[in-house]
C-alpha positions as CSV (number, residue, x, y, z in Angstrom):
1,M,-6.3,-66.3,168.5
2,L,-3.0,-65.1,168.2
3,A,-1.9,-65.0,164.9
4,L,1.9,-66.0,163.5
5,L,3.3,-64.5,160.3
6,H,6.9,-66.5,159.6
7,T,9.0,-66.4,156.9
8,S,10.0,-70.1,157.4
9,P,8.2,-73.3,158.5
10,V,10.8,-74.1,161.1
11,H,9.5,-71.7,163.3
12,I,6.0,-73.6,163.7
13,P,7.0,-76.9,165.6
14,V,9.1,-74.2,168.1
15,F,6.2,-71.9,168.9
16,D,3.6,-74.5,168.8
17,A,6.0,-76.2,171.6
18,L,5.8,-72.9,173.5
19,R,2.5,-72.4,173.2
20,D,1.8,-76.0,175.1
21,S,4.4,-75.3,177.6
22,D,4.0,-72.0,178.6
23,H,0.3,-70.9,177.2
24,P,-1.5,-74.2,177.0
25,G,-4.7,-73.3,175.5
26,L,-4.0,-70.4,173.3
27,E,-4.7,-71.1,169.7
28,L,-2.4,-69.9,167.1
29,R,-2.9,-70.1,163.5
30,H,0.3,-69.7,161.2
31,F,0.9,-67.7,157.8
32,V,4.4,-68.6,156.1
33,D,5.7,-66.7,153.3
34,E,9.5,-67.4,152.6
35,S,9.3,-65.5,149.4
36,L,9.0,-61.7,151.9
37,L,12.4,-62.7,153.3
38,D,14.1,-63.7,149.6
39,R,12.9,-60.2,148.6
40,A,13.5,-58.2,151.7
41,R,16.9,-59.2,151.2
42,A,17.6,-58.9,147.9
43,E,15.4,-55.3,147.7
44,G,15.1,-54.0,151.1
45,P,12.3,-54.4,153.6
46,E,10.2,-51.8,152.4
47,A,9.9,-53.3,149.3
48,V,7.5,-56.3,151.1
49,A,5.9,-53.5,152.7
50,D,2.4,-53.7,150.3
51,D,2.5,-57.7,151.0
52,V,3.0,-57.7,154.8
53,R,0.1,-55.6,155.3
54,A,-2.0,-57.9,152.6
55,A,-0.8,-60.7,154.8
56,L,-1.8,-58.9,158.2
57,Q,-5.1,-58.0,156.7
58,R,-5.5,-61.9,155.6
59,A,-4.5,-62.7,159.1
60,A,-7.2,-60.3,161.1
61,A,-10.1,-61.3,158.7
62,D,-9.4,-65.4,159.6
63,G,-10.0,-63.6,163.2
64,A,-6.9,-63.5,164.8
65,R,-7.2,-60.9,168.0
66,A,-3.3,-60.2,167.6
67,V,-0.6,-61.0,165.2
68,L,2.9,-61.5,165.6
69,C,5.6,-60.9,163.4
70,T,8.6,-63.6,164.0
71,C,10.8,-61.8,161.2
72,S,13.6,-59.6,162.5
73,T,14.4,-58.6,159.0
74,L,10.3,-57.9,159.0
75,G,9.4,-56.8,162.4
76,G,9.5,-53.0,161.9
77,V,7.9,-53.2,158.8
78,A,4.9,-55.5,160.2
79,E,4.8,-52.7,162.8
80,S,4.4,-49.8,160.4
81,A,2.0,-51.5,158.0
82,G,-0.5,-52.9,160.9
83,A,-1.6,-49.5,161.7
84,G,-5.3,-49.3,161.0
85,I,-6.0,-53.1,160.7
86,G,-8.2,-53.3,164.0
87,V,-5.7,-55.8,166.1
88,P,-2.7,-55.2,167.5
89,V,0.4,-55.9,165.4
90,L,3.6,-56.7,167.3
91,R,7.0,-57.6,166.5
92,G,9.3,-60.9,168.2
93,D,12.4,-59.1,168.6
94,R,10.8,-55.9,170.6
95,P,10.6,-58.0,174.3
96,M,13.8,-59.3,173.5
97,A,15.7,-56.1,173.0
98,A,14.0,-54.1,175.8
99,A,15.6,-57.3,177.8
100,A,18.7,-56.4,176.3
101,V,18.9,-52.4,177.0
102,A,17.8,-53.4,180.4
103,T,21.3,-55.8,181.0
104,G,24.0,-53.2,180.0
105,P,25.1,-51.0,177.5
106,R,27.0,-53.6,175.4
107,I,25.3,-55.4,173.3
108,V,26.9,-57.7,170.4
109,V,23.7,-58.6,167.8
110,L,24.6,-61.8,166.3
111,G,23.2,-62.6,162.6
112,T,23.0,-65.3,159.6
113,V,22.1,-63.2,157.4
114,E,23.0,-59.2,157.0
115,S,19.7,-58.0,156.2
116,T,18.7,-58.4,159.8
117,F,21.3,-56.2,161.6
118,G,19.8,-52.5,160.2
119,P,16.2,-53.5,162.0
120,T,17.9,-55.1,164.9
121,V,20.8,-52.6,165.9
122,S,17.6,-49.5,165.0
123,L,15.1,-51.5,167.8
124,I,17.3,-52.0,170.4
125,E,18.7,-48.1,169.7
126,E,15.0,-47.5,169.5
127,E,14.6,-49.5,173.3
128,A,17.6,-47.6,175.2
129,H,16.4,-44.5,174.0
130,R,12.7,-45.1,175.5
131,A,14.8,-46.4,178.7
132,G,17.3,-43.4,178.9
133,H,19.8,-46.0,178.9
134,P,23.2,-45.5,177.0
135,T,24.1,-48.1,174.6
136,D,26.5,-49.5,172.5
137,V,25.5,-52.1,169.6
138,R,28.0,-54.1,167.9
139,T,26.9,-56.6,165.0
140,R,29.0,-60.0,163.8
141,L,27.6,-62.1,160.9
142,V,27.8,-65.5,161.8
143,A,29.8,-66.9,158.9
144,D,28.6,-69.7,156.9
145,A,25.9,-70.6,159.2
146,W,23.2,-69.4,156.6
147,R,23.7,-72.2,154.2
148,H,23.3,-75.0,156.5
149,F,20.2,-72.9,157.8
150,E,19.1,-73.3,153.8
151,T,20.7,-77.0,153.2
152,G,18.0,-78.2,156.6
153,D,21.1,-78.8,158.3
154,L,19.7,-77.3,161.5
155,G,21.8,-78.7,164.2
156,G,25.0,-77.7,162.3
157,Y,23.7,-74.6,162.1
158,A,22.7,-73.8,165.8
159,R,26.8,-75.1,166.3
160,L,28.1,-72.5,164.4
161,I,26.1,-69.9,166.5
162,A,27.1,-71.1,169.4
163,T,30.9,-70.9,168.9
164,T,30.0,-67.3,167.8
165,A,28.7,-66.1,170.6
166,D,31.4,-68.3,172.9
167,E,34.0,-66.0,171.3
168,V,32.5,-63.1,172.5
169,T,33.5,-61.7,175.6
170,D,33.3,-57.8,175.9
171,A,29.6,-57.5,176.0
172,D,26.9,-57.3,179.0
173,A,24.1,-59.3,176.4
174,I,24.9,-61.7,173.4
175,V,21.7,-60.7,171.1
176,L,20.4,-64.0,168.7
177,A,18.8,-61.6,166.4
178,Q,16.8,-64.4,164.3
179,P,14.0,-66.3,165.4
180,S,15.8,-69.6,163.8
181,M,19.0,-68.6,166.3
182,A,17.3,-69.6,169.2
183,P,18.3,-73.8,169.3
184,A,22.2,-72.0,169.7
185,R,21.4,-70.5,173.1
186,Q,21.4,-74.3,174.9
187,L,24.7,-74.6,173.5
188,T,27.0,-71.9,174.4
189,T,28.8,-71.9,177.5
190,T,29.8,-67.8,177.6
191,S,28.7,-66.2,180.8
192,V,27.6,-63.6,178.8
193,P,23.7,-63.5,178.6
194,V,22.4,-64.6,175.4
195,L,19.2,-63.7,174.8
196,S,17.1,-65.6,171.9
197,S,13.1,-64.0,170.7
198,P,10.6,-66.8,170.7
199,R,9.6,-66.9,174.2
200,P,9.1,-63.6,175.4
201,A,7.7,-62.8,171.8
202,L,5.1,-65.6,172.6
203,A,4.3,-64.0,175.9
204,A,3.6,-60.5,173.9
205,G,1.6,-62.3,172.0
206,A,-0.6,-64.4,174.3
207,E,-0.9,-60.8,176.1
208,A,-1.8,-58.9,173.3
209,A,-4.5,-61.4,172.0
210,G,-5.9,-61.5,175.8
211,H,-4.6,-64.7,176.5
212,L,-2.2,-64.5,179.5
213,D,-1.0,-66.8,182.3
214,P,0.4,-64.4,184.9
215,S,2.3,-67.5,186.9
216,V,4.3,-67.7,184.1
217,D,7.5,-66.5,183.7
218,S,8.7,-65.8,179.9
219,G,11.4,-64.0,180.7
220,E,14.7,-65.3,179.3
């Protein structure tokens, strides 16, 4: 069983659909705590480290063979907090970051909340160092998008993100930092590769949980 730690319930149907299409038979168990992101935005990700560790421990005690943290703001905290709980703990945006680095040095990170930029940029730079590749990472906040998400206007949210992505021309890759941004990828018209995290994240989680179908292409 793969456990997923979310900070919004909107991610549950997204990952369930990906499971059904890419990894049939994989058991998922979803743990949602919206307060973690609220507090991390207000006080910084490290402020919720103890609560993240407790959530990971609950997932492991519940029988998870691996835990996937889907929140980009909390990914690094989850990786650190997962040490010693007895099962692999993965941050969902790491495969996307590695793919961005492999695409080219000029990477633009789009986000809809400021709190995601620090962890995401640090992760991309870490993956670039690991690969021995130069990198130039820039960030861009999608203005006013988050209020659409908070009010449940997911269509408007996606359209604003796609419009912003289409304005980026001087980049080798565009990274949609948060998993909630993934639907915007289908609306973009830019020739620059646009990367999102849910599909490669679930593939990595499935592998860590011992349920990998090698016939499935999980790349972006």
